[in-house]
N, C-alpha and C positions, 0 to 999 in steps of 0.2 A: 391865198391860202393853199391852193392846189400845188403851187410851186414849192411852198414850204414843206408840205407833206411829201412831195417827190424827193426833195433834198434829204429829208430824214430817212426815207425808204432807201435811197441810194447809199447813204452813209451806213445804214444798218447792214445793207447787203454787202458792201465792200468790207465792212468789219467782220461779218460772218465768213466771207470767203477767205480773208487773211487768217482768221482764227482756224478755219478748217485746214488751210494749207500748213499751218504750224503743227496742228495736231497730227496731220497725215505724215509730216516729216518726222515728228517724234515717234510715231508708231512704227515707221519704217526703220528708224535707228534702233528702236527696242527689238524689233524682229531680227535685225541683223546681229545684234548682240546676243540674242537668244540662240540663233543658229551657231554662232561662234562658240558660245559656252557649251552647247550640246556636243559639238565636235571635240572640245577640250575634255569634257567629261568622258566621252567615248575613248579618247586617247589615254586618259589617266586610268580608266577601268582596264584597258588592255595592258597597260604597264603594270597595274596591280596584279593582274592574272599572271603575267610573266614573272613578277617578283615572288609570288606565292609558289609558282612552280620551281623557281630557282631555290627558294627556301627549303622546299621539300627535298630537292636534290642535295643541297649542301648539308642538310641534317642527316643524310643517310650515312650508314657506317662505311659503305664502299667509297663514297666521296672523301670522307674524313681520312680513311686509310691512304687513298691515292694522294691526297694533299700532304699528309705527313711524310709519305715516302718521297714525293717529288720536290716539294718546296722546302721541307725541313730536314730532308735526308735522314729520316729516322728509320730504324729497322726493328723488327720483332726480336724478342729474346731468342738467341741461338743463331740468328742470321748475321752475316758479315757485310758491311757496306763496302762497295767497290767504287772508287772515284777514278775515272779514266784521266790520263794525263794528255792534254791536248798539245800536239806539236806546235812549235812556233810558226807564225805566218811566213810564207816563203820569201816575201820581200824583206822581212826583218832578218831572216837567215842570210839573205844575199848581202845586206849591209854588214853583218857581222863577219862574213867570210871574205868580203872584198877588201878588208883592211881599212875601209874608210872610217870605221868607228874604233879607233884605238882606245884602250882603257884609259880613262882620265882619272887619275888619283885612285886607281885600283877598282874603279866602277865599271860596270858593263856599258852597253850602248846607251848614250844619253836619251832621255825620254823624248826630247824634241825630234830626234832623228827617227825614232820608232813611229811617232805620230806622223811625221812628214811622209814616211814610206807608206803608211796606211792610207793617208788622205790623198796624196799626190800620185802614188803608184810607182815612184822611182826614188832611189837614194838621193839625199841632198847633194846638190852640185851637178846632178846628171841632167837637169833641165836645160841650162844655158850652154853646156859644153857641146861644141860641134867638132870634136876630135876626129 
C-alpha cells in the first residue's frame, strides 16, 4: 500500500512539474511578445508624431507656395517664369563634333550612342581601338 501511494505521489509530482514548466514557458513567450509589442507601439507613436509634424508643415502656406514654384513651375500673377537651358553633356558634344555620329536619315545622334557615352564614358568604338 505504501508503494502504491508513493507511485501516485511521484506521478502527481512529475505531472505538476511538467505542467509548471509548460506554464513558465508560455508565460515567458507572452512576456517576450509583450515587450516586442511595446517596442512596436513606441515606434508607431514616434512615426505618428513625425507624420503630424509633416502634416502641419505641408499644410502651411509657405510650403504650398514653395511646392507650386519648384515642382509645378507656377508663378504669381505679374511674374515671369525663367527656365534655364542646360548645355549638352561634354561627352555627347564630343561624339557630335568628332564626326562619329553622322546624321542618319536627317536625324541627330542616335540615342544608343548618347546612352553609350553617358554610361561608358567614351564614344562607341573607342574602347577596343588601340590606334
